[in-house]
N, C-alpha and C positions, 0 to 999 in steps of 0.2 A: 591221308595223314590227318591227325587232329590238329586243331589250331596251335596248341602248345608245341607239337612236333614241328610244324611249319616254322614257328619262331626259332626253335632250336636249330633247325637246318640252316636258316638264314644267318643265325648267329655264327654257326660253324663256317659258313661260306665267307662271312666277314673276317673271321680269324685267319682263314686261308689267304684272303686277299692282302691283309695286313702283313702276314708272314712273307708272302711273295715280294711285297714291296720292300720289306726289311732285308730280304736276301739280296734284292737288287742293290739297295743302299750299301750293304756290306761288301758286295762285289765291286761296286764303284769305289768305295773307300780303299779296297784292296788293290785297285788298279787293273781290274779285269779289262780285257779287250772289248771293243765295241760290239762285236758279234755275240760274245757271251752275254753282255749286258742286254742286247736286243732280245736274245732268246729268253732270258729271265723276265724281261719286261712283258713279253708275250704271255708268259705264265701268269703274271700279275693281271694283264688285261682279260685273260680267260676267267680268272677268279672273280674279277669285277663284273664281268658279264653275268655271273650267277647271282651276285648280291647287290649290284648297283654301286654307284659312287655315293659315299657316305655323307660328304659335306663339301662346302665350297673349296676349302683348302685342298682336299683330295682332288677335286676337279682341276684346280690350277696346277697342282703337282703332276697329274696324269697328262695334261696337255703339254706342260713344260718338258716332261721326260720324253714325250712323243717327239717333240722338236729336237731334243738333244741326241736321241739315238736314231733319228731319221725314220720314224715309223710312218708308212704310207697311210693316207686318209682312209683307204678301204679297210684297213685293219682296226679302225677306231669308230665305226659307225655308231655304236651304242653311246659312246662318249660324245661324239660330235652332235648327235641328235638330242642329247640331254639338255633340256632348257630349264631345268629346275634351279640351277645355280648360274643362270645367264646374267651377264652384265657386259659393259663395254670391254673389260679386260679379257674375259673368257671368250667373247665373240672375236676379239682381235687374234687371240692365240688359235682359235679354230680356223679362222680365215687363213692364217699363215700356213697351217697344216694342209689345208685344202688347196691353196693357190700359190703359196710361196711369197705372198704379199700380205701386208697388214695395214689396216687403218684403225685408228683408235678414236672413237667418238667421245663426245663430252656428255653423253646423256646420263649415264649412271655408273656407279661403282659400289659394289658391296664391300663392306668392312673397310671403309676408307682409312681408318686409323692404321691399319696394317699394310694395305696395298696401294695407298696413294702415291708413295715414292716411286713404285714400279710403274704405275700408270702414267705419272708425270714424265718419267724418263722415256717411256715408250711413245708417247704422243709425238706426232710429227713436229708440232710446235712446242715440244716439251721444254721446260725451263731448267732441266737438270742435265749437266754435262756428264759424259761417260766417267770422267775422273771423280766427280762428286758422287755419282751413283755407286761406283766401286768402293769409294770411301765409306758411304752409308752401309753397304753390305758388310764390309770388313769391321766397321766400328759399332754399328747400331742395330743391324738386322736381328741378331740373336736376342738381344734384350727386348726387342719389340715383339717377341714371340711368347711372352710369359703366359698368355692365355691358350697356347697350343698344347694339346695333350702330350706331346713328346718333349716339351720343355723340361730341361734338367734330367732327362732320362739317363744321362751318363752317371748320375748319382744314385740311381735305383739299385737296391740290393738284389733285385730279381734278375739282374743281368739282361735287361731289355734294350740296351743301347745298340743301335746299328750305325750311327753316324749322323751328323748334322750337315745338311747340304741345302743351300737355297737354290732349288731347281729352277725356280722362276727367274732369278737373276742370271743364272747361266744361260737359260733359253733366250732371254732378252738380249744378252750380249752376243749370242750366236746370231739372232735375228738382225742385229745391227752390225754384224760382221766385225766384232771386236775380238781380238785374240787374247 
């Protein structure tokens, strides 16, 4: 393949990965059963295997979704080994997937403006209660996402909206055993 063809193939693989994640989101929004969600998530993982994780937020979403649908660590090797987007939050999520336990260090956090609340809630000595965390997600999380590519997609005339979900919040509540 020529260089331009390789780029086009990678671009198509990225479209497929995004499409599979959007199908997962739509199924979740529809209320699909866990096994159906897990099956769709495996399709997303297969697509990501071909094109790679695109950015930090996709890494956090993939790890969070893995926790939510109980994907075993052996199905996530490419994601778990990816250190390109590594920080204390992603390391903690990876640790939970691999061991069922999580420690959050104070060493570094990428994109503090957006992820600091989650990180503070998750730390063992965190200063955010579960009630305050849930209140943040309900009242402020969406507006904090203005720089995300999917923000306001429900208003797009191209019908690209698949649903808004804070996968990380749901995963952290699951990790902390909050119903």
